[in-house]
N, C-alpha and C positions, 0 to 999 in steps of 0.2 A: 530546507531540512527534509530529509527523507526517512521513512521508517519501513523496514522490511516486515512484511506481514506474517509469514509463516510462524515465527516464534513469538510474536508479540500480539498483534491484533489480527489474528489469522482469520480471515474470515470472509470475508467480505464479499464476496462476489455477488451479491445476490440480491434479488429483489426482496428484501426482507421486510417484514412488518414488525419492526422492533418498536412498538408504540410505547413511548414513555413521556409522561408529563413531568416536567421538572418540579421539584419541591417549591422553588420560588414562584413558579407560575401558579401552582395550586393555591398557594397562600394568598394570591392576589385575585382569586376568582370573584370575590364579591366587593373588591375595593373600588371606590370611585376615584379616578385619577384627576388631580386638580389642574394638570397642565399637559400639553403635548410633550414637554420635556420629561415629565415624570413617566408618562406612558412609554416614551422611547427608551428611557433608562431601564424600565422593567423588561422590555423586550430584549434589550442588550444583555441584561443580567441572565435571563433565561437561556439565551443562546450560548453565552460564555460558560454557564454551568453545564450545559449539554456538552460543550467541547471538552471541558475539564474531565467530565466523566468518561468521555471517549478515551482521552489520553491516559486516564487511570485504569483503562481496560475494564471498566464496570460493565460495559456492554460489548460482549463478544457473541456474535450471532451463532446460534446453534442449529437453526432450522431455516429453510428457505420457504417463505410463504409466497404462493403464487408461481413457484418455479415450474410447476406442471404446465402452466399456461405460457411459459416463456417461448419465444420464437426460436427457430432453428439457428438463427444468427447468434442469439444470446447463449444458447446451449453450446455452440461451437466456441464462443468467446470464453466461457467459464468452465466448460467441461461438465461432467456429471457429479463431481465431488462437491462437498459443502465448503471446501477451502480451496484457495488458489495462491499461487506465488505472485500475487499482485503487490505493488509497492505503494504505500500510503504517503502522500505529501500533505501535511497540515497547512491550512491557511488561516490568517486572521479572519474572524467572522465577517462576512461581507454579503450585502443584500443583493440577491439575484432578482427578486420580485417583491413588490409591496403594493397590493391592490388599493391602498389608500392614496398612493401617489402616482400611479400609472397615468399615461397621457392618452392611451387609446383603449378601446374595448378589446378583450375582456379584462384588461389589467387595471381598470380605473373604478372598480366597484366590488361589492361583495361577490364571492363565488356562490352562485345559487345552488339550491338542492339538486343533486344529481349532475351538476355541470362539471366538465373537465376543461382545464386550462393547460395549454402546451406552452412551455417557456424555454428560452435560450439560457445556456449556462456560460456562454463565452462570446456572444456577438454583442450587438447594441442592446444594453440593458435599460437604458433610460426610459423607453416607452413602457416598460414593465414596472416602472417605479424602482428599478434597481440602481446600483452604483454606475453612474455614467462613465466612469473611468475603467470599468471592468473589475473583475474580482480575482484575476490571476489564474483562472482555469485555462489550461492550454487550448489554443485554437484547434489543434489536432485532438478531437474529442477524446478524453480519457475513457477508460473502460467503465468506471463507476464513480459516483460522487457521494460525499457525505453531507447531508443537509439537515438543518434545523428548521422545522415548519411550525410557525406560530399562528394560531387562530386568535383573532382579535375581535372582541365584542360581537360574537354571534348572537343573533336574536333567537336562535334555537340551537340546542346541542346537536352534535354530530360527530362524524368520523372522516378521516382522510385516507385515500389510497394514492400511491405514487408508483410510476413505472417508466421505463424507457421505451424500447421497442416491444413488439408482440402485443398480445391481448391483455386486457385489464386483469390484474391478479385478484385472487380471492382475499388475500390478507390485507388488513389495514395497517397504517403506520402510526396511528394515534387517534385519540378522541378529545373532545372539548365540550365544555358546558356553556350554558347561557351567560352572556355578558362577561366572559372570562378572558384572560390572556394566558394561553397555555401553549407550551412548546413541546413538540415531539421530534424524535430523531429517526433518520432513515439512511441506509446505504443502498443506493439504487444503481443498477447497470443502466448506462445511457444508450439512447438510440444514436449511434455514431454516424457522422457524415450528413446530418440534416441540420436545418436551421434551428429547430426547436427540439432539443434532445430529451426533455423531461416532461412528463404528464402528471398533473395533480388533479385529483377529483375530490370534491366535497360530496360525500355519499348522501348525507341526510341533514346537513346544516347549511348555514349561509353566512360564514364569517368573512371579514376582511382577512387577508393572508399575507404574512411576511415569510419568504423563503430565503434563508441565508446559507451560504456554503461555508463549511468549516474544514474541508479537505477533499482530495480526490485520489483515485486509484488508477495506476497505469501498469501496463505490462512491463516486466523487467527488461532492461536492455542488456544484451550480452556484452560483457566487458573483457577485453584481453587481459590475461593474467600478467602480473608484474613478476618477472623471473630473473634470476641471476645464477651464474655458475661459480661455485666455490672450488678452489684448487688447493690441494694439500700435497706437499712434497716438492721435489722428488724425495722418496724414502729409500733408504738402503735396506734391501731384503737380504738378510744374512744367509750364508751358505748352510745347507742342511738344517734349516730352521723354518718352522711354521710361524709366519708373521702376520699380525693384524694391523691394518692402518685404515684411517677414516678421514673423510672430509665432512665438516659439520656446517649446517645452514645457520645463518645469523638469526637473532631473535626476531620474531614476527614472520618468518618464512617457514615453509614446510618442505621437507625433502620430497621430490617427485620422481627422481631418477638419479642415475650415477653410473660410474664405471672407473676404468683405469687405463693408463697407457704405459707401455714398456719404453724405457729410455735406452734401448739397446739396438736401435736400427729398425728398419721396416719389417724384418723377419722375426723379430723377438729373439727369445733364447729357448732352446730345447730344455726340457726337464724343469721348467717353471710351472708347477702344478697349481691351478686355480681351484680353491676349495669353495669359496663363496664370494659373490658380489651382490650385496643385498642392502636394503634399508635397515638401519638399526637406530631406533629412537629418531632423532632429527638429523641423523648423519647417514652417509653412504659408506658402508664397510666392505673392505676387500681383504680376503684371507688367501695368502699364497704360501706354498711350500717350495722353497728354493732347493732343488736337488741338482744344481749345476756344479761347476768346479770352482765357483767363487761368488763373492757378493754381487748382487744385481741392483738395478735402480728402476723404480716405477713411481708414477704420479697418480693420485686418486682424485676423482671429481665428484661433486654433488650438484645436482640441478635443484634449485630452491625457488619456490614460487609463493605468491600470496595474492589475494584479491585486492585490487586497488582500493585505497581508502580504509583498509582494515589492518 
């Protein structure tokens, strides 16, 4: 399923620090979890709550934090505006990295104070503690990714930063407290064409971290219009009469052009005066004054198009 951004979740492009801790996460800040399953369920609930709030458009980025530090590559990718015609594809929440379950450093321990971890979003995720089967992020790296970042049982409170290419941004994507399970959301432009497209920094805390993807953004693909030609007539154009005739597009199509042809041979007929050949509503309208010596015949055409899938 795809969502067009400009009208709905416009936004996106950008290394933003939309730091949000879900209500469910905050409520669990001081709770002792009795089992691994209970902890896992809490993390899942946090991530799903985050995704639902995205779908409900509660979080629509208004500013770009750290964009001043973005690379030339990112600026070219997104332009200088705060919105872009990117297309959002939601995903079922899926773990890209979980440092409780990684098999190699730095993915198998807490992220220390000031440490930065670079991770893949679409290659082998198992060593990162991610889903070994992958998460559905295209191998041709998308422009940006929507992630839920969960801090788990930090021994000291802190904040996260996240970015793709370019230098470290100024803005944070979220914060967390001591011993809590708190989830923040971010939409981050990726460092395309490299093995590890996303960077995550624990600025001043040391949590275990789960990074789960909930969707990604791609550049729109130009799609050929679906077009048809509607034919009306031939009509009789009465002598000494100003006559209006039209060809109308079917429901779901829009008129994009039109015209008419005379059914009187290749040279047409003298004294057939064309007044108008123009769009009128969802039709193509032709107005002719027949000043010949008899009734004449002509056919009207309308070119009708629509965007595929709409």
